[in-house]
C-alpha positions in Angstrom: 18.4 -12.0 -3.8 18.8 -8.8 -5.8 16.3 -6.0 -6.6 16.6 -3.6 -9.6 14.5 -0.5 -10.1 14.2 1.0 -13.6 12.2 4.0 -14.7 11.4 6.3 -17.6 9.7 9.6 -17.0 8.5 9.7 -20.6 6.9 6.3 -20.4 9.5 4.5 -22.5 9.3 1.0 -21.1 12.4 -0.3 -23.0 14.4 2.5 -21.4 13.0 1.6 -17.9 14.0 -2.0 -18.2 17.4 -1.4 -19.7 19.2 -2.8 -16.7 16.9 -5.8 -16.2 18.1 -9.0 -17.9 17.0 -12.2 -16.0 14.2 -11.3 -13.6 12.4 -13.9 -11.5 9.6 -11.5 -10.7 8.4 -8.1 -11.9 6.2 -5.2 -10.6 4.9 -2.7 -13.1 3.8 0.8 -12.0 2.5 2.8 -15.0 0.3 5.8 -15.9 -3.3 5.9 -17.0 -2.7 6.5 -20.7 0.0 3.8 -21.2 -0.9 1.2 -18.6 -2.5 -1.3 -21.1 0.3 -1.0 -23.6 3.0 -1.3 -20.9 1.4 -4.5 -19.6 1.4 -6.0 -23.1 5.0 -4.9 -23.8 6.4 -6.1 -20.5 5.0 -9.6 -21.2 6.6 -9.6 -24.7 9.9 -8.5 -23.3 9.9 -11.1 -20.4 7.5 -13.9 -21.5 6.4 -16.2 -18.7 8.1 -14.2 -15.9 5.5 -13.7 -13.1 4.4 -10.1 -12.9 1.8 -7.9 -11.3 1.1 -4.2 -12.0 -1.1 -1.2 -11.4 -1.5 2.5 -12.2 0.5 4.6 -9.8 3.7 6.6 -9.1 6.9 4.8 -8.2 10.2 5.7 -6.6 13.7 4.7 -5.6 15.8 7.8 -4.7 13.2 10.1 -6.5 9.6 9.9 -7.4 8.4 9.1 -10.9 5.1 11.0 -11.0 4.4 10.1 -14.7 5.9 7.6 -17.0 6.7 4.1 -15.8 8.6 2.3 -13.1 9.6 -1.4 -12.9 10.9 -3.4 -10.0 12.7 -6.6 -10.9 13.7 -9.2 -8.3 16.3 -11.9 -8.9 17.1 -14.8 -6.7 13.5 -15.4 -5.7 10.9 -18.1 -6.5 7.7 -16.4 -7.4 4.2 -17.1 -8.6 1.6 -14.4 -9.6 -2.1 -14.7 -9.9 -5.4 -12.8 -9.5 -8.5 -12.8 -7.4 -11.4 -11.6 -9.5 -14.9 -10.0 -8.7 -13.4 -8.5 -5.6 -16.5 -6.2 -5.1 -18.8 -9.2 -5.1 -17.1 -12.5 -4.1 -13.2 -12.7 -4.1 -13.5 -15.9 -2.1 -14.8 -17.6 -5.2 -11.1 -17.7 -6.5 -9.5 -18.7 -3.2 -8.3 -22.0 -4.6 -5.9 -20.2 -6.8 -4.1 -18.8 -3.8 -4.2 -22.1 -2.0 -2.6 -23.8 -4.9 0.0 -21.0 -5.3 1.1 -21.3 -1.7 1.8 -25.0 -2.2 3.5 -24.4 -5.6 6.0 -21.9 -4.3 6.6 -23.8 -1.0 5.8 -20.8 1.0 6.8 -20.4 4.6 6.5 -17.6 7.2 10.3 -17.1 7.4 11.2 -16.6 3.7 8.0 -15.8 1.8 6.0 -12.7 1.4 2.7 -12.0 -0.5 2.8 -8.7 -2.4 -0.6 -7.6 -3.6 -2.0 -4.8 -5.8 -5.7 -4.1 -5.4 -8.3 -2.3 -7.5 -10.8 -1.8 -4.6 -12.8 -3.4 -1.8 -9.4 -3.8 0.0 -10.7 -4.8 3.4 -12.7 -7.7 2.0 -9.8 -8.8 -0.3 -7.4 -8.9 2.7 -9.8 -10.9 4.8 -10.1 -13.4 1.9 -6.3 -13.6 1.3 -5.4 -13.9 4.9 -7.9 -16.7 5.4 -5.2 -18.7 3.6 -1.9 -16.8 4.5 -2.8 -16.6 8.2 -2.8 -20.3 8.7 0.9 -20.4 7.9 1.7 -16.9 9.1 2.9 -15.7 5.7 3.3 -11.9 5.8 1.7 -9.6 3.3 2.5 -6.1 2.0 0.6 -4.2 -0.8 -1.6 -1.4 -1.8 -4.3 0.1 -4.0 -3.6 1.3 -7.5 -5.4 4.0 -9.4 -8.0 3.7 -12.2 -9.7 0.5 -10.9 -7.4 -1.7 -12.9 -4.5 -4.1 -12.1 -2.5 -6.6 -14.1 -1.2 -10.1 -13.6 1.1 -12.1 -16.0 0.4 -9.8 -18.9 -3.3 -9.5 -18.6 -5.4 -6.6 -17.4 -8.3 -7.0 -14.9 -11.0 -4.8 -13.6 -12.5 -5.3 -10.2 -9.7 -7.6 -9.1 -6.6 -8.0 -6.9 -3.3 -9.2 -8.3 -1.0 -11.0 -5.9 2.5 -12.6 -6.0 4.0 -15.0 -3.5 7.7 -14.2 -3.5 10.1 -16.7 -1.8 13.5 -15.4 -0.9 16.1 -18.0 -2.0 18.8 -16.3 0.0 17.4 -15.6 3.4 14.5 -14.4 5.5 11.8 -11.7 4.9 10.0 -9.5 7.3 7.2 -6.8 6.9 6.9 -3.5 8.7 4.3 -0.7 9.1 5.1 2.9 10.0 2.7 5.1 11.8 3.5 8.8 12.2 0.5 9.8 14.3 -0.6 9.7 17.9 -4.1 10.2 19.5 -5.0 13.7 20.7 -5.8 13.9 24.4 -9.3 13.5 25.6 -10.8 13.0 22.1 -13.4 10.2 21.9 -15.9 10.3 19.0 -18.7 7.8 18.5 -19.7 7.4 14.9 -23.4 7.3 13.8 -25.4 7.7 10.6 -22.7 5.9 8.7 -22.9 4.5 5.2 -20.7 1.5 5.0 -20.8 1.2 1.3 -19.8 4.8 0.7 -17.4 5.0 3.7 -19.4 8.0 5.0 -19.5 9.3 8.6 -22.7 11.2 9.1 -22.4 12.2 12.8 -19.9 12.1 15.6 -21.2 12.3 19.2 -24.6 13.0 17.7 -23.5 16.1 15.8 -22.6 16.8 12.2 -19.3 15.0 11.5 -18.1 17.9 9.4 -18.8 20.4 12.1 -17.2 18.3 14.8 -14.0 18.0 12.8 -13.9 21.7 12.0 -14.6 22.8 15.6 -12.0 20.4 17.1 -9.3 21.8 14.9 -10.5 25.3 14.5 -10.5 25.2 10.7 -12.8 26.1 7.8 -14.6 23.6 5.5 -12.3 24.3 2.6 -9.3 23.1 4.7 -10.7 19.7 5.7 -9.3 17.6 2.9 -5.8 18.9 3.5 -6.0 19.0 7.3 -6.4 15.3 7.2 -2.7 15.0 6.3 -2.0 16.2 9.8 -5.1 15.1 11.6 -6.8 12.0 10.3 -9.2 9.9 12.4 -7.9 6.9 14.3 -9.7 3.8 15.5 -8.0 1.7 18.2 -8.2 -2.0 17.6 -6.5 -3.9 20.4 -2.9 -2.7 20.6 -3.0 -1.2 17.1 -4.2 2.1 15.7 -6.1 2.1 12.4 -5.7 5.4 10.5 -8.7 6.7 8.6 -8.2 9.5 6.1 -10.9 11.9 5.0 -11.6 11.8 1.3 -14.1 14.6 0.9 -17.0 16.6 2.4 -20.5 15.3 1.6 -23.1 17.8 2.8 -22.7 17.8 6.6 -21.0 14.4 6.5 -17.4 13.2 5.8 -16.5 10.5 3.2 -13.4 8.6 4.2 -11.0 6.1 2.5 -12.0 3.2 4.7 -15.1 1.9 6.3 -16.5 3.3 9.6 -19.5 1.6 11.2 -22.2 2.9 13.6 -21.0 2.9 17.2 -17.3 2.8 16.2 -15.2 4.8 18.7 -12.8 7.1 17.0 -10.3 9.7 18.0 -8.5 12.5 16.2 -4.8 11.9 15.5 -2.0 14.4 15.4 1.3 14.3 13.5 4.4 13.4 15.4 7.9 14.4 14.4 7.9 12.2 11.4 11.6 12.6 10.7 12.3 10.9 14.0 9.7 8.1 13.2 11.5 7.4 9.9 14.8 7.1 11.8 13.3 4.7 14.3 11.9 2.5 11.4 15.3 2.4 9.8 17.0 1.5 13.1 14.5 -1.3 13.7 15.2 -2.7 10.3 18.9 -2.6 10.8 18.5 -4.3 14.1 16.6 -7.2 12.5 18.7 -7.5 9.4 22.5 -7.3 9.6 22.5 -7.8 5.8 19.8 -6.3 3.6 19.4 -7.3 0.0 16.3 -5.2 -0.8 13.3 -3.2 0.5 10.0 -2.8 -1.3 7.6 -0.3 0.2 4.2 1.2 -0.3 3.8 4.9 0.7 0.4 6.5 1.0 -0.4 9.3 -1.5 -1.2 11.5 1.5 2.3 10.9 3.0 3.7 11.8 -0.4 1.7 15.0 -0.5 2.7 15.9 3.1 6.4 15.3 2.5 6.2 17.2 -0.8 4.5 20.2 0.9 7.2 20.3 3.5 10.0 19.7 0.9 11.2 16.5 2.6 10.3 13.8 0.1 13.9 13.7 -1.3 15.3 13.6 2.1 13.0 10.7 3.1 13.9 8.6 0.1 17.6 9.3 0.7 17.3 8.1 4.2 15.4 4.9 3.1 18.1 4.3 0.4 20.7 3.9 3.2 19.0 0.5 3.9 20.1 -0.7 0.4 18.2 -1.2 -2.8 14.9 0.5 -1.9 12.0 1.0 -4.3 8.2 1.2 -4.1 4.7 2.5 -5.0 2.8 5.5 -4.0 -0.6 3.9 -3.2 -4.2 4.9 -2.4 -4.3 2.6 0.6 -1.7 0.3 2.2 -1.9 -3.3 3.2 -0.1 -4.9 6.1 -0.9 -8.6 6.7 -4.7 -8.6 7.1 -5.0 -4.8 7.7 -6.1 -2.1 5.3 -4.6 1.2 6.5 -4.4 4.8 5.4 -1.6 7.4 5.6 1.0 4.8 6.4 4.1 3.2 5.0 4.3 -0.6 4.7 7.3 -2.5 3.5 8.9 -5.9 3.1 12.6 -6.4 3.8 14.6 -9.2 2.1 17.7 -10.5 3.7 
């Protein structure tokens, strides 16, 4: 297979797709003002080609903060579709996914599901993986901005777009990168949570805001940037679920994913992320002697952290050594049935 990335920093879609001639699948990453017109124009340019899209920044060797980016894949068999009413009942549309799995002839070895979500990610992933999990089909995706996504030239609110992409030339495998480790002797029991608003009211019976400030010796104004270095973590089995802080709400903390009463959390600290990136690249090279393409989703907070430390260009340069690498800056990352924060997830095509 072959992956092509095209972009226009001025939002000129024709300029962005100049090098794309016969795609089998398309991913559109646009801006708030032009998203709807870009979706319509892309469908006119490539009628009938399966596509999904969202509002968000894109990248290959540099980040396109505004404008438009398009990823095209050739040498794949793909089908794109949508689950609607994701805030209420995404399972209502599950037969679409079941039918698409059969239509593409999906298998765990050569097929990946790429999804773009407008919200309620955890519920969406549970729904999708009720189908994919039976055949162990991997998934990578993320959350776009503005509460809108697109599929096959149509725009949807309160929905999740997905594509089943079958590599006609080899295997696929998904990866997740975690740059954090638990701080020593830090165990926090959540209470007075609001599941719908993703709010933590108290930790160990005290104000969540105050506990976070005291543990890290910071002021309230620093909380929403300190989470780049010290998010919460929830241990689930052998895995660590990263939970980013969104904002301060009174004495509580609103997060980017759900926390429940009696959940046991810890504070995480940033490891040497340049070494973590090198380890990820080494692991991919070990699994894939020949790489055709990599599509990744990087958290917005990772992008902000790298940008603050002037390492974003270096990071993208390192990832480009894998081959054709492109992706989305997301507001939440998806890895199989997991909704994670402050992570990178990717799919590698042989």
